[in-house]
matplotlib code that plots the C-alpha trace (Angstrom):
import matplotlib.pyplot as plt

x = [90.4, 88.7, 86.0, 84.0, 84.0, 81.1, 80.9, 78.8, 77.6, 76.0, 72.9, 73.2, 74.9, 76.4, 77.3, 80.1, 81.5, 80.3, 77.6, 75.2, 75.5, 72.4, 71.4, 68.5, 66.7, 63.3, 61.1, 58.6, 55.0, 53.9, 52.7, 56.2, 55.2, 57.8, 56.0, 56.7, 59.3, 61.3, 61.0, 62.2, 65.2, 66.4, 65.6, 67.7, 70.7, 70.1, 73.4, 75.3, 76.3, 74.1, 71.7, 71.4, 68.2, 67.9, 67.4, 63.9, 62.1, 60.7, 58.3, 56.7, 58.7, 62.0, 61.3, 64.0, 62.9, 59.9, 59.8, 61.6, 60.1, 59.0, 58.4, 55.6, 52.3, 50.9, 50.9, 54.6, 55.4, 53.5, 55.5, 58.7, 57.4, 57.1, 60.6, 62.0, 60.2, 61.4, 65.0, 64.8, 63.2, 66.4, 68.6, 69.6, 69.9, 68.6, 68.7, 66.8, 68.6, 66.6, 67.2, 65.9, 66.7, 66.8, 67.1, 67.8, 64.1, 61.2, 57.6, 56.5, 58.2, 57.3, 53.7, 54.5, 54.6, 58.4, 61.6, 64.0, 67.7, 69.9, 70.0, 68.0, 70.6, 69.5, 71.5, 72.8, 71.2, 68.1, 66.1, 64.0, 60.4, 57.2, 56.6, 60.1, 63.4, 63.1, 65.6, 66.2, 64.1, 65.4, 64.8, 63.1, 65.8, 64.7, 64.1, 65.7, 62.2, 61.6, 64.8, 63.2, 60.4, 62.8, 64.7, 61.5, 60.7, 63.9, 63.0, 59.4, 60.7, 63.2, 60.5, 58.3, 61.3, 61.8, 58.1, 58.2, 60.8, 64.0, 67.1, 68.1, 68.5, 71.2, 71.0, 72.0, 74.5, 76.2, 76.0, 74.6, 71.3, 69.9, 72.3, 75.3, 74.1, 74.5, 78.1, 79.4, 80.1, 79.0, 75.4, 75.2, 75.4, 73.4, 74.1, 72.4, 73.9, 73.7, 76.0, 79.3, 82.0, 82.8, 81.4, 78.1, 77.7, 78.2, 75.6, 72.5, 73.9, 74.9, 71.6, 69.6, 71.7, 71.6, 67.8, 67.3, 69.8, 67.8, 64.5, 65.4, 68.7, 72.2, 73.0, 70.6, 71.8, 74.5, 75.5, 76.8, 79.1, 81.0, 83.6, 84.9, 82.7, 81.7, 78.4, 75.1, 76.8, 77.7, 81.3, 84.0, 87.4, 89.2, 91.1, 91.4, 87.7, 86.8, 89.0, 87.6, 84.0, 84.2, 86.3, 83.4, 80.9, 83.0, 83.6, 79.8, 79.1, 81.8, 79.9, 76.7, 77.8, 76.4, 76.3, 78.6, 79.9, 80.0, 82.2, 82.1, 85.5, 87.9, 90.8, 89.4, 92.9, 94.0, 94.6, 91.3, 89.1, 91.3, 91.5, 87.8, 87.4, 89.7, 87.9, 84.5, 85.9, 83.2, 82.7, 83.6, 82.2, 84.3, 82.9, 85.3, 83.0, 81.0, 83.0, 84.5, 83.6, 84.8, 86.7, 87.0, 90.7, 90.2, 87.4, 89.5, 92.5, 90.6, 89.4, 92.6, 94.8, 92.6, 91.4, 87.7, 85.5, 83.2, 83.0, 80.0, 79.6, 77.3, 77.3, 78.5, 75.8, 73.3, 74.6, 75.3, 72.6, 75.0, 78.0, 79.4, 79.3, 81.0, 83.7, 84.2, 84.8, 86.5, 84.0, 83.3, 80.9, 78.0, 78.6, 76.3, 74.2, 74.0, 71.1, 68.8, 70.0, 66.9, 63.5, 60.6, 60.1, 62.2, 64.8, 68.2, 66.6, 65.6, 66.8, 70.6, 71.5, 72.9, 75.8, 73.4, 71.5]
y = [127.8, 131.1, 132.1, 133.8, 130.9, 128.5, 125.2, 122.1, 120.5, 117.2, 118.2, 121.9, 124.4, 127.5, 130.7, 131.3, 129.7, 132.2, 130.4, 131.9, 130.0, 128.8, 131.6, 131.5, 134.8, 134.0, 135.9, 133.1, 133.3, 131.8, 128.9, 128.4, 129.7, 131.7, 134.8, 137.4, 139.1, 135.9, 135.4, 138.9, 138.4, 135.4, 136.8, 139.8, 137.4, 135.4, 136.5, 134.4, 131.1, 129.1, 130.0, 127.6, 128.4, 128.8, 125.6, 124.4, 121.9, 118.6, 118.0, 120.0, 118.2, 119.2, 123.0, 125.0, 128.6, 130.8, 132.4, 129.4, 128.1, 124.5, 122.2, 120.1, 121.6, 122.4, 126.1, 125.9, 124.1, 126.7, 129.4, 127.8, 127.5, 131.3, 131.6, 129.2, 131.0, 134.4, 133.2, 131.4, 134.5, 136.3, 133.5, 132.0, 128.5, 127.6, 124.5, 124.0, 123.1, 120.5, 120.7, 118.7, 120.8, 117.9, 119.0, 122.6, 123.5, 123.4, 122.2, 125.8, 126.3, 122.9, 122.7, 119.0, 117.1, 116.4, 117.3, 114.5, 113.6, 110.6, 110.4, 111.9, 114.6, 118.3, 121.3, 123.3, 126.7, 128.5, 128.7, 131.6, 130.6, 132.5, 132.5, 133.9, 132.2, 128.7, 126.0, 123.5, 120.4, 116.9, 115.4, 112.1, 109.6, 108.3, 104.6, 102.5, 102.2, 105.9, 106.7, 105.2, 107.7, 110.6, 109.4, 109.4, 112.9, 114.0, 112.1, 113.5, 117.0, 116.6, 115.4, 118.4, 120.7, 119.3, 119.4, 123.1, 123.7, 124.1, 122.8, 120.5, 120.0, 120.2, 117.9, 119.7, 117.6, 120.5, 123.2, 121.1, 120.0, 116.5, 114.8, 116.5, 115.3, 111.7, 112.3, 113.4, 110.9, 113.7, 114.1, 110.5, 107.9, 105.2, 101.5, 100.3, 100.2, 104.1, 104.7, 103.9, 103.6, 106.4, 104.2, 103.6, 107.3, 108.2, 105.7, 107.8, 110.7, 108.4, 106.6, 109.8, 111.2, 108.0, 107.8, 111.3, 110.8, 107.7, 109.5, 112.7, 111.8, 112.1, 114.9, 117.2, 116.4, 118.0, 117.6, 120.1, 119.2, 121.1, 118.9, 119.9, 123.0, 122.5, 124.3, 123.8, 121.2, 119.0, 118.6, 117.1, 117.7, 114.3, 114.7, 111.0, 110.4, 113.4, 112.1, 108.5, 109.7, 112.1, 109.6, 107.1, 109.8, 110.5, 106.8, 106.3, 109.3, 108.6, 105.9, 108.0, 110.5, 113.5, 117.0, 118.4, 118.3, 121.6, 121.8, 124.6, 124.9, 127.7, 126.1, 124.9, 124.5, 122.3, 118.6, 117.6, 119.3, 118.5, 114.8, 114.8, 116.3, 113.8, 110.8, 112.2, 112.6, 115.0, 118.7, 120.6, 123.8, 125.5, 127.8, 129.3, 132.1, 131.0, 133.2, 135.5, 137.1, 135.3, 138.0, 138.3, 137.6, 134.4, 133.2, 133.9, 132.1, 129.0, 128.4, 129.6, 127.3, 124.3, 124.0, 124.3, 124.2, 126.9, 129.1, 129.6, 133.2, 134.3, 137.8, 139.5, 137.8, 139.2, 142.7, 142.7, 141.3, 142.0, 140.5, 138.8, 142.1, 143.9, 141.2, 141.0, 144.7, 145.0, 147.6, 148.6, 146.3, 147.2, 146.4, 143.7, 144.8, 141.9, 143.6, 142.9, 139.3, 137.9, 139.3, 140.3, 142.7, 144.2, 146.1, 144.4, 141.8, 143.3, 147.0, 146.7, 148.9, 147.7, 149.3, 150.5, 152.5]
z = [35.1, 35.5, 38.1, 35.3, 32.8, 32.3, 34.3, 34.1, 37.4, 36.4, 34.4, 35.3, 33.1, 34.8, 33.1, 35.7, 38.8, 41.5, 43.5, 46.0, 49.2, 51.0, 53.4, 56.0, 55.7, 57.4, 54.8, 54.1, 55.5, 58.7, 56.6, 55.1, 51.7, 49.8, 48.4, 45.7, 47.9, 48.0, 44.3, 43.6, 46.0, 44.1, 40.7, 41.5, 41.9, 38.7, 37.2, 39.7, 38.1, 40.5, 43.3, 46.2, 48.2, 51.9, 53.8, 53.1, 55.3, 53.9, 56.8, 59.6, 62.1, 60.4, 60.5, 62.4, 62.3, 62.1, 58.6, 57.1, 53.8, 53.3, 50.4, 51.9, 50.9, 47.5, 48.5, 49.3, 46.1, 44.1, 45.8, 44.8, 41.2, 41.1, 42.5, 39.9, 37.1, 38.2, 38.3, 34.9, 33.3, 34.1, 32.8, 36.2, 37.6, 41.0, 43.2, 46.5, 49.7, 51.5, 55.3, 58.2, 61.2, 63.6, 67.2, 66.2, 66.8, 69.2, 69.1, 69.2, 65.8, 64.2, 65.6, 66.2, 69.5, 69.2, 67.5, 66.3, 66.4, 66.1, 70.0, 72.8, 73.6, 73.8, 72.6, 75.5, 75.1, 74.1, 70.9, 69.6, 69.2, 68.4, 72.2, 73.1, 74.0, 75.5, 76.3, 73.5, 74.3, 74.5, 71.1, 70.2, 69.1, 65.7, 65.6, 62.8, 61.2, 61.5, 59.6, 56.5, 56.8, 57.2, 54.1, 52.1, 53.3, 51.6, 48.5, 48.3, 48.9, 46.0, 43.7, 44.6, 44.0, 40.5, 39.8, 40.8, 38.1, 40.2, 38.4, 41.2, 45.0, 47.6, 50.6, 53.8, 55.7, 57.5, 60.2, 63.0, 61.5, 61.4, 58.9, 60.4, 63.8, 62.6, 61.7, 65.1, 67.9, 70.4, 68.9, 67.6, 70.4, 68.8, 69.1, 66.0, 62.4, 62.3, 65.2, 66.7, 64.1, 61.6, 58.8, 60.7, 61.5, 57.8, 56.6, 56.9, 55.0, 52.2, 52.2, 52.0, 49.2, 47.2, 47.6, 46.3, 43.5, 42.4, 42.5, 40.5, 38.8, 40.3, 37.9, 39.7, 43.3, 45.4, 49.0, 51.5, 54.3, 57.0, 58.6, 62.0, 62.0, 65.7, 65.7, 67.6, 69.8, 66.8, 68.0, 65.8, 67.4, 67.0, 63.8, 63.1, 63.7, 61.4, 58.6, 59.0, 59.1, 56.1, 54.1, 54.6, 53.4, 50.3, 49.5, 49.7, 47.4, 44.8, 42.8, 42.7, 40.0, 41.9, 40.4, 43.1, 46.6, 48.5, 51.6, 54.1, 55.9, 56.9, 55.0, 51.6, 50.2, 53.1, 53.2, 54.8, 52.3, 49.2, 50.2, 50.6, 47.2, 45.6, 47.2, 46.0, 42.5, 41.1, 40.8, 43.9, 45.4, 48.1, 50.8, 53.3, 54.6, 57.6, 60.1, 57.5, 54.2, 51.1, 49.0, 45.3, 45.5, 47.4, 45.1, 42.0, 43.4, 44.6, 41.0, 39.3, 41.3, 40.8, 44.4, 43.5, 40.5, 41.9, 45.0, 47.2, 48.5, 51.3, 52.7, 49.6, 47.6, 50.1, 49.7, 46.0, 43.7, 40.8, 42.5, 39.3, 37.4, 40.3, 40.6, 36.8, 36.5, 39.9, 41.0, 44.7, 46.7, 48.9, 52.6, 54.1, 57.0, 59.6, 61.4, 58.4, 57.6, 59.5, 59.8, 57.5, 54.7, 51.9, 54.0, 53.7, 51.4, 48.0, 48.4, 48.0, 45.1, 41.8, 40.0, 37.3, 40.0]

ax = plt.figure().add_subplot(projection="3d")
ax.plot(x, y, z, "-o")
ax.set_aspect("equal")
plt.show()
């Protein structure tokens, strides 16, 4: 297999196997609407095989950051329609990552009376809010009945994303946000059918993914996981428990016929990730780059050696709108500037130069 060859992920046809990883950039309006700047940013990167959008909230309560876009209101949906049209006009493919931030938030960000989580356990640390840094609050532990509402929020968001013209959705089950919080015995200390054993902690992730797949078609749905990532107080350090938990997720996903599974892990070629891939049995996107940059050589080899069907790239996709062309011709790359990853405006967002410039 070749990184630059076409690939089919469920119902989505990709021109190449270089995928833009989901990247929070906080450029949406105060109302969570992605504007023309966001549309231009994604359209610039349309030559990547697939764009996965930044995490997009499905309800006000699930918003994690100021400047994060949503897919709740008609105005937000219309904003995403303009994004999808801009990407498609340049021949690209784009799916929306749907993200419930769970306890990684604050009422000053959500505008709601509470934030939610599997259990009433706060993150140790401070969160940036519009009113300055504040301690993370103790979240409301979702009741069993409320979980059905959260699941439906994912489903409704997925339907709106498809109505807006996106090619599919990715469910965010990684990086310490709500679905990932269910997977860890540290953040999930429930005693109902969604807590306790690895199989019980995996249940909600599988239920949400299955419900979205039923609503919009499994061939348009992917899931992102980050086993043993240990971020935002979602701690997974017991190797046997990690294996049992993620095996249960993969076994639950396997019959669904999803478009893909995306796994963020520092060792994508290792036993944990490759066993998870085999149990899942469908198209697999590898992402090694949370704490380091994924290089051209690594991406080429992951596909060439059969350890991934596609490779998700973060920082180099930020800095190189024409990354595929650069990698194809082995041209020099722009250096990403971390100081402009978050914020407002075009600087560090739509002003990275192309080769042709």
